[in-house]
One Martini backbone bead per residue (centre of mass of N, CA, C, O) as a GRO file, in nm:
protein
  207
    1MET     BB    1   0.095   0.038   0.024
    2ILE     BB    2   0.037   0.371  -0.112
    3LEU     BB    3   0.097   0.714  -0.004
    4TYR     BB    4  -0.007   1.026  -0.139
    5TYR     BB    5   0.053   1.379  -0.158
    6LEU     BB    6  -0.145   1.642  -0.335
    7GLY     BB    7  -0.269   1.836  -0.133
    8HIS     BB    8  -0.404   1.954   0.139
    9SER     BB    9  -0.666   1.691   0.134
   10CYS     BB   10  -0.504   1.525  -0.085
   11PHE     BB   11  -0.507   1.175  -0.169
   12LYS     BB   12  -0.325   0.872  -0.262
   13LEU     BB   13  -0.456   0.540  -0.258
   14LYS     BB   14  -0.246   0.254  -0.328
   15GLY     BB   15  -0.331  -0.047  -0.405
   16ARG     BB   16  -0.325  -0.347  -0.551
   17GLU     BB   17  -0.634  -0.274  -0.709
   18THR     BB   18  -0.682   0.021  -0.574
   19VAL     BB   19  -0.787   0.370  -0.617
   20VAL     BB   20  -0.780   0.656  -0.396
   21ILE     BB   21  -0.942   0.977  -0.367
   22THR     BB   22  -0.909   1.275  -0.174
   23ASP     BB   23  -1.017   1.580  -0.192
   24PRO     BB   24  -1.031   1.744  -0.451
   25TYR     BB   25  -0.895   2.032  -0.618
   26ASP     BB   26  -0.881   2.355  -0.727
   27LYS     BB   27  -0.717   2.639  -0.859
   28SER     BB   28  -0.790   2.844  -0.616
   29VAL     BB   29  -0.585   2.731  -0.407
   30PHE     BB   30  -0.285   2.737  -0.594
   31GLY     BB   31  -0.329   2.864  -0.901
   32LYS     BB   32  -0.363   2.555  -0.984
   33LEU     BB   33  -0.421   2.268  -1.105
   34MET     BB   34  -0.478   1.965  -1.040
   35PRO     BB   35  -0.353   1.694  -1.130
   36LYS     BB   36  -0.424   1.454  -1.319
   37THR     BB   37  -0.601   1.156  -1.209
   38LYS     BB   38  -0.641   0.812  -1.138
   39ALA     BB   39  -0.947   0.633  -1.036
   40ASP     BB   40  -1.197   0.439  -0.860
   41ILE     BB   41  -1.213   0.644  -0.608
   42VAL     BB   42  -1.408   0.916  -0.455
   43THR     BB   43  -1.379   1.140  -0.180
   44VAL     BB   44  -1.611   1.370  -0.007
   45SER     BB   45  -1.646   1.575   0.271
   46HIS     BB   46  -1.727   1.842   0.103
   47SER     BB   47  -1.851   2.127  -0.106
   48HIS     BB   48  -1.594   2.264  -0.126
   49HIS     BB   49  -1.371   2.353  -0.376
   50ASP     BB   50  -1.114   2.226  -0.199
   51HIS     BB   51  -1.283   1.909  -0.203
   52CYS     BB   52  -1.476   1.867  -0.504
   53ALA     BB   53  -1.285   1.812  -0.775
   54VAL     BB   54  -1.380   1.550  -0.964
   55ASP     BB   55  -1.274   1.642  -1.258
   56ARG     BB   56  -0.959   1.563  -1.178
   57VAL     BB   57  -1.069   1.263  -1.221
   58ASP     BB   58  -1.000   0.975  -1.371
   59GLY     BB   59  -1.187   0.666  -1.463
   60SER     BB   60  -1.477   0.663  -1.359
   61PRO     BB   61  -1.541   0.711  -1.066
   62PHE     BB   62  -1.652   0.652  -0.756
   63ILE     BB   63  -1.874   0.859  -0.574
   64ILE     BB   64  -1.828   0.997  -0.240
   65ASN     BB   65  -2.056   1.236  -0.033
   66GLY     BB   66  -2.121   1.057   0.239
   67PRO     BB   67  -2.275   0.887   0.450
   68GLY     BB   68  -2.187   0.538   0.496
   69GLU     BB   69  -2.180   0.214   0.333
   70TYR     BB   70  -1.908   0.069   0.137
   71GLU     BB   71  -1.840  -0.148  -0.165
   72ILE     BB   72  -1.541  -0.117  -0.369
   73LYS     BB   73  -1.321  -0.305  -0.513
   74GLY     BB   74  -1.239  -0.425  -0.211
   75VAL     BB   75  -1.347  -0.162  -0.060
   76ASP     BB   76  -1.401  -0.036   0.257
   77ILE     BB   77  -1.649   0.222   0.341
   78MET     BB   78  -1.688   0.485   0.590
   79GLY     BB   79  -1.929   0.731   0.663
   80ILE     BB   80  -1.907   1.010   0.898
   81ALA     BB   81  -2.071   1.223   1.076
   82SER     BB   82  -1.997   1.578   1.085
   83THR     BB   83  -1.816   1.889   1.145
   84HIS     BB   84  -1.688   2.211   1.030
   85GLY     BB   85  -1.861   2.369   1.219
   86PRO     BB   86  -2.110   2.579   1.337
   87GLU     BB   87  -2.079   2.771   1.044
   88ARG     BB   88  -1.993   2.531   0.800
   89GLY     BB   89  -2.121   2.256   0.846
   90LYS     BB   90  -2.069   1.966   0.694
   91ASN     BB   91  -1.894   1.646   0.757
   92THR     BB   92  -1.687   1.372   0.633
   93ILE     BB   93  -1.578   1.080   0.759
   94TYR     BB   94  -1.323   0.837   0.664
   95ILE     BB   95  -1.311   0.479   0.622
   96TYR     BB   96  -1.047   0.260   0.507
   97THR     BB   97  -1.027  -0.074   0.372
   98ILE     BB   98  -0.691  -0.167   0.274
   99ASP     BB   99  -0.496  -0.424   0.267
  100ASP     BB  100  -0.542  -0.465   0.588
  101LEU     BB  101  -0.604  -0.155   0.627
  102LYS     BB  102  -0.667   0.146   0.836
  103PHE     BB  103  -0.812   0.441   0.723
  104CYS     BB  104  -0.821   0.807   0.800
  105HIS     BB  105  -1.036   1.084   0.699
  106LEU     BB  106  -1.135   1.402   0.842
  107GLY     BB  107  -1.124   1.634   0.676
  108ASP     BB  108  -1.297   1.936   0.798
  109LEU     BB  109  -1.258   1.919   1.093
  110GLY     BB  110  -1.391   2.148   1.367
  111GLU     BB  111  -1.424   1.927   1.594
  112LYS     BB  112  -1.435   1.736   1.837
  113LEU     BB  113  -1.490   1.428   1.926
  114ASN     BB  114  -1.718   1.216   1.997
  115ASP     BB  115  -1.785   0.921   2.138
  116ARG     BB  116  -1.895   0.776   1.887
  117GLN     BB  117  -1.671   0.849   1.690
  118ARG     BB  118  -1.436   0.734   1.853
  119GLU     BB  119  -1.535   0.440   1.853
  120THR     BB  120  -1.545   0.404   1.539
  121LEU     BB  121  -1.217   0.486   1.524
  122ASP     BB  122  -1.114   0.237   1.626
  123GLY     BB  123  -0.809   0.108   1.494
  124ILE     BB  124  -0.629   0.298   1.350
  125ASP     BB  125  -0.348   0.321   1.142
  126VAL     BB  126  -0.419   0.579   0.948
  127LEU     BB  127  -0.398   0.938   0.990
  128MET     BB  128  -0.583   1.215   0.851
  129ILE     BB  129  -0.515   1.557   0.963
  130PRO     BB  130  -0.618   1.860   1.046
  131VAL     BB  131  -0.397   2.168   1.146
  132GLY     BB  132  -0.455   2.491   1.052
  133GLY     BB  133  -0.707   2.604   1.126
  134ILE     BB  134  -0.989   2.831   1.129
  135TYR     BB  135  -1.150   2.576   0.960
  136THR     BB  136  -1.022   2.382   1.174
  137LEU     BB  137  -0.826   2.223   1.336
  138ASN     BB  138  -0.584   2.281   1.544
  139ALA     BB  139  -0.295   2.189   1.677
  140LYS     BB  140  -0.406   2.118   1.958
  141GLU     BB  141  -0.659   1.960   1.867
  142ALA     BB  142  -0.510   1.754   1.687
  143ALA     BB  143  -0.342   1.631   1.913
  144PHE     BB  144  -0.578   1.534   2.081
  145VAL     BB  145  -0.709   1.347   1.869
  146THR     BB  146  -0.464   1.171   1.819
  147ASN     BB  147  -0.444   1.067   2.119
  148GLN     BB  148  -0.723   0.937   2.120
  149LEU     BB  149  -0.671   0.728   1.867
  150GLU     BB  150  -0.391   0.596   1.830
  151PRO     BB  151  -0.226   0.571   1.584
  152LYS     BB  152   0.041   0.458   1.401
  153VAL     BB  153  -0.022   0.688   1.183
  154VAL     BB  154   0.040   1.041   1.118
  155ILE     BB  155  -0.110   1.292   0.888
  156PRO     BB  156  -0.081   1.598   0.790
  157MET     BB  157  -0.321   1.860   0.694
  158HIS     BB  158  -0.436   2.153   0.615
  159TYR     BB  159  -0.203   2.382   0.548
  160LYS     BB  160   0.038   2.597   0.509
  161THR     BB  161   0.137   2.733   0.193
  162ARG     BB  162   0.285   2.927  -0.034
  163ASN     BB  163   0.018   2.918  -0.259
  164LEU     BB  164  -0.201   2.969  -0.078
  165SER     BB  165  -0.517   3.157  -0.085
  166PHE     BB  166  -0.519   3.104   0.232
  167ASN     BB  167  -0.523   3.109   0.576
  168LEU     BB  168  -0.285   2.920   0.772
  169ASP     BB  169  -0.126   2.711   0.958
  170PRO     BB  170   0.154   2.562   1.005
  171VAL     BB  171   0.283   2.245   1.049
  172GLU     BB  172   0.490   2.309   1.278
  173LYS     BB  173   0.282   2.355   1.502
  174PHE     BB  174   0.200   2.058   1.527
  175LEU     BB  175   0.477   1.928   1.568
  176GLU     BB  176   0.527   2.074   1.834
  177GLU     BB  177   0.271   1.980   1.990
  178ILE     BB  178   0.361   1.657   1.940
  179GLY     BB  179   0.688   1.631   1.946
  180LYS     BB  180   0.801   1.662   1.604
  181GLU     BB  181   1.016   1.886   1.498
  182GLU     BB  182   1.247   1.693   1.350
  183ILE     BB  183   1.095   1.627   1.110
  184LYS     BB  184   1.084   1.526   0.767
  185PRO     BB  185   1.001   1.524   0.457
  186VAL     BB  186   0.829   1.292   0.242
  187ASP     BB  187   0.710   1.136  -0.049
  188LYS     BB  188   0.602   0.867   0.104
  189LEU     BB  189   0.385   0.593   0.200
  190VAL     BB  190   0.491   0.270   0.298
  191VAL     BB  191   0.251   0.003   0.376
  192THR     BB  192   0.204  -0.263   0.610
  193PRO     BB  193   0.105  -0.459   0.857
  194SER     BB  194   0.414  -0.540   0.931
  195SER     BB  195   0.525  -0.216   0.923
  196LEU     BB  196   0.404  -0.117   1.163
  197PRO     BB  197   0.438   0.062   1.426
  198GLU     BB  198   0.440   0.038   1.769
  199GLU     BB  199   0.465   0.344   1.763
  200MET     BB  200   0.380   0.644   1.704
  201GLU     BB  201   0.386   0.817   1.387
  202VAL     BB  202   0.505   1.098   1.208
  203MET     BB  203   0.407   1.211   0.877
  204TRP     BB  204   0.567   1.423   0.636
  205LEU     BB  205   0.435   1.510   0.332
  206LYS     BB  206   0.494   1.571   0.020
  207LYS     BB  207   0.370   1.742  -0.272
   0.00000   0.00000   0.00000
């Protein structure tokens, strides 16, 4: 299983037989279009333009844009209702079971998890979590949620980058909050059930 970061909240999860894209974005986010990519499945956490540009994905993918349970091409997906924050509407958290691994993408989660959500997310192997604040969890809140869920691997997303068209906190703020200031960005995450770390690791992925 290989996980690539395409920027903002967009990831490519490449399994043995299936490719999933999360939250594709449009050109207004970085001043240029997200590169076209091919996938079998696309998940959309909410309808804001920086998370729902499904036209950037080729291959006639199956589109999932809300809560529910799905099974597509050997991938089990659960969408869990949550909020983008009290004034910004709904958000969907997704759990993907691919190649015997359990991934979670929190979308633009804007509030801490309630008890039911936390219980549903128990046993996550890889967590993709927004850390930039303002529109989502901030660094302190993201660290709290990360420690609640205790994933094997945590990957920050939705943070300030050089060409981003709106203001967010930088990823370094989250890394400091969670005590991982020394880590450097890497190109991708390659993971199998047997290669999961015994203790939680933070991975900072390059776009």
